[in-house]
C-alpha positions in Angstrom: 101.1 99.2 113.3 98.7 100.6 115.9 100.4 103.9 116.0 100.7 103.9 112.2 96.9 103.4 111.9 96.2 106.2 114.3 98.5 108.6 112.4 96.7 107.9 109.2 93.3 108.4 110.8 94.5 111.8 112.1 95.9 112.7 108.7 92.8 111.8 106.7 90.4 113.1 109.4 88.1 110.2 108.6 88.2 106.4 109.0 90.1 105.0 105.9 88.0 102.4 104.1 90.9 100.0 103.5 94.4 99.2 104.6 96.1 100.5 101.3 95.5 104.0 102.6 98.1 103.1 105.3 100.5 101.8 102.7 100.1 104.9 100.6 100.9 107.1 103.7 104.1 105.1 104.2 105.1 105.4 100.6 104.9 109.2 100.7 106.8 109.1 104.0 109.6 107.2 102.3 109.5 109.6 99.3 110.1 112.5 101.7 112.9 110.6 103.5 114.6 110.2 100.1 114.2 113.8 99.1 111.5 113.1 96.5 109.0 116.0 96.8 107.0 115.6 93.6 105.6 112.3 92.4 103.3 111.1 89.6 100.4 109.0 91.0 98.4 106.5 88.9 95.1 107.2 90.6 92.2 107.3 88.1 93.5 105.0 85.4 91.2 102.1 86.4 88.1 104.3 86.8 88.6 106.2 83.6 90.0 103.4 81.3 88.3 100.3 82.8 91.0 98.6 84.8 89.0 96.4 87.2 87.8 92.8 86.7 84.2 93.9 87.1 84.6 96.1 84.0 85.3 92.9 82.0 82.2 91.3 83.6 80.2 94.3 82.6 81.3 94.2 79.0 80.6 90.4 78.9 77.1 90.9 80.3 76.5 93.7 77.7 77.4 91.3 74.9 75.0 88.6 76.3 72.1 90.9 76.9 72.3 92.2 73.3 72.4 88.6 72.0 75.9 88.9 70.7 76.9 85.4 71.7 79.8 85.2 69.3 81.3 88.4 70.7 80.8 87.2 74.2 82.5 83.9 73.6 85.4 85.5 71.7 86.1 87.9 74.5 85.8 85.1 77.1 88.3 83.0 75.2 90.7 85.9 74.9 90.6 86.4 78.6 91.3 82.7 79.1 94.3 82.8 76.8 95.7 85.9 78.6 95.2 84.3 82.1 96.1 80.8 81.1 92.7 79.4 82.0 90.0 77.5 80.2 86.9 79.2 79.0 84.7 77.0 81.3 86.7 78.0 84.4 85.9 81.6 83.7 82.2 81.3 83.5 81.6 81.2 87.3 83.9 84.1 88.4 82.7 86.3 85.6 79.0 85.6 85.5 77.9 84.6 89.0 78.2 88.2 90.4 76.1 89.5 87.4 73.5 86.8 87.5 73.1 87.3 91.2 71.9 90.8 90.5 74.9 92.6 92.1 73.1 92.5 95.5 74.4 95.1 97.9 73.8 93.4 101.2 73.9 95.6 104.4 76.6 94.2 106.8 74.9 92.1 109.5 76.7 94.2 112.2 75.0 97.4 111.1 71.6 98.2 112.7 68.8 97.8 110.1 67.4 101.3 110.6 70.8 103.1 110.4 71.2 105.2 107.3 67.5 104.9 106.3 65.6 107.9 104.9 67.4 110.6 103.1 70.7 108.8 102.9 69.1 105.8 101.2 67.3 108.1 98.7 70.5 109.8 97.8 72.2 106.5 97.3 69.4 105.4 95.0 69.8 108.5 92.9 73.5 107.8 92.6 73.0 104.2 91.6 70.6 105.3 88.9 72.9 107.9 87.4 74.8 106.1 84.7 74.8 108.7 81.9 73.3 108.2 78.5 75.8 106.1 76.6 74.4 102.9 75.0 77.3 100.8 76.4 76.8 99.3 79.8 80.6 99.5 80.3 80.7 103.3 79.5 77.7 103.8 81.8 79.5 102.0 84.6 82.6 104.2 84.1 80.3 107.2 84.3 79.1 106.0 87.7 82.7 105.1 88.8 84.0 108.6 88.1 80.9 110.6 89.3 79.7 108.5 92.2 82.3 105.9 92.9 85.4 106.0 95.1 87.3 108.6 93.0 86.6 111.4 95.4 87.7 109.3 98.3 91.0 108.1 96.8 91.8 111.6 95.6 91.3 112.9 99.1 93.4 110.2 100.5 96.2 110.9 98.0 96.2 114.6 98.7 96.2 114.4 102.5 98.7 111.5 102.7 101.1 113.3 100.4 100.7 116.7 102.1 101.3 115.1 105.5 104.9 114.7 104.3 105.1 117.9 102.2 105.0 115.8 99.0 103.2 117.0 95.9 101.3 114.1 94.2 100.1 114.8 90.7 97.4 112.6 89.1 97.8 112.8 85.3 95.0 110.3 84.6 92.6 112.8 85.9 93.6 115.5 83.5 90.4 116.9 82.1 91.4 116.4 78.5 92.3 112.8 79.0 89.1 112.0 80.9 87.0 113.7 78.1 88.9 111.7 75.5 88.4 108.4 77.3 84.7 109.0 77.7 84.4 109.7 74.0 85.7 106.2 73.1 83.6 103.1 72.4 83.8 100.4 75.1 86.0 97.9 73.1 88.8 100.5 73.2 88.9 100.0 77.0 88.1 96.3 77.4 88.8 93.9 74.6 91.1 91.1 73.4 91.2 89.8 76.9 92.6 93.0 78.3 91.5 95.8 80.6 92.7 99.4 80.0 93.2 98.2 76.4 94.1 101.6 74.8 96.6 102.4 77.5 98.3 99.1 77.1 98.4 99.5 73.3 100.0 102.9 73.7 102.5 101.6 76.3 103.6 98.8 74.0 105.4 101.4 71.8 107.7 102.6 74.6 107.7 100.0 77.4 109.3 96.5 77.2 107.0 93.5 76.7 108.0 92.0 80.1 106.1 94.9 81.6 103.2 95.3 79.3 102.6 91.6 79.0 103.4 90.6 82.5 100.9 88.0 83.9 99.6 88.0 87.4 99.4 91.8 87.9 97.9 92.9 91.1 96.5 96.2 92.3 97.9 98.3 95.1 97.1 95.9 97.9 98.5 94.9 101.2 98.4 91.6 103.2 95.3 92.7 105.1 94.6 89.5 107.0 98.2 89.1 108.2 98.5 92.7 109.3 95.2 92.7 111.2 95.9 89.4 112.9 99.0 91.0 114.4 96.9 94.0 115.4 94.0 92.0 116.7 94.6 92.4 120.5 94.7 96.2 120.1 91.8 96.2 117.7 89.7 94.1 120.1 90.5 96.5 123.0 89.7 99.6 120.9 86.3 98.5 119.6 85.2 97.4 123.0 86.1 100.5 125.0 83.9 103.4 125.9 80.7 101.6 124.9 81.5 102.0 121.2 79.6 99.0 120.0 76.6 99.9 122.2 75.7 102.7 119.9 72.4 102.6 117.9 74.2 102.2 114.6 75.4 98.7 115.5 74.0 95.3 116.1 76.1 94.9 119.2 76.4 91.1 119.5 77.1 90.6 115.8 79.7 93.3 115.7 81.5 91.9 118.7 81.3 88.4 117.3 82.8 89.6 114.0 85.9 90.8 115.9 86.1 87.6 118.0 85.6 85.3 115.0 88.4 87.1 113.1 90.8 86.7 116.0 90.0 83.0 116.2 90.5 82.6 112.5 86.8 81.8 111.8 85.9 84.8 109.7 87.9 85.8 106.6 86.3 89.3 106.2 89.4 91.3 107.1 88.1 94.4 105.4 85.0 94.5 107.5 87.1 94.1 110.7 89.4 96.9 109.6 86.5 99.3 108.9 85.0 98.6 112.3 88.4 99.3 113.9 89.1 102.4 111.9 85.7 103.8 112.7 86.4 103.2 116.4 89.8 105.0 116.2 88.3 107.9 114.3 85.4 108.3 116.8 87.7 108.3 119.7 90.3 110.6 118.2 87.8 113.2 117.1 85.3 112.7 120.0 82.5 111.7 117.6 79.3 110.2 119.0 77.8 107.6 116.8 74.2 108.2 117.8 
């Protein structure tokens, strides 16, 4: 696992934000081993056609803020029917993140002054750029495509595929499809308890119901906590060597405690631990000083 992580850091030439980047690297490696040199990749479907749970929350919030209580309750009930849950049980998971103001808290292990100034101003400009559509959901999708993680995941896909001489094509980012999707009203994308609604409706014509109606779908994820627990001794060694945590961008004691607490099973934030480790690998591999 440690060598695998290092190979991916070398391939991407940057610290990968999450462990699925490693899984993607391995998939393209297996494609090459089985003489598959051209693949279709599903990147972009969620960002263009509203495939994430927060897209449903955004639509629900839009209905509430416009005073469309009947539409809000109808959609919430539809989500409950699809997921086999009561309407009441959905109120917390769907509304708490919105009512909390979507606070973007800085990680406690990052020094307060790090990234201040121009970087913060640029981030504020990005957050404010949501396009001119009247729908909150369509404005969110505008942000997702223009400022979200699209550029990152496309870069990961290209580099991970090319590392194994595999050509990965991303049909959901075809310009004509993107322009068409952005011309549609929000209920074509989220509605009837479904995300990516128009894609699912189109798929029903050609794909069996056991696929289109399958409950419990999950994204392209990995068992992050289990993998990192096995990697923890190497991870602990890497982030502690060469004075890495002593740089001005870190709250040294908090960053060190994050790693220790994770190893002891006291902190469930596996993604934060991975990012700290990936950053340490990248800084060492490319001789980057984090000053």
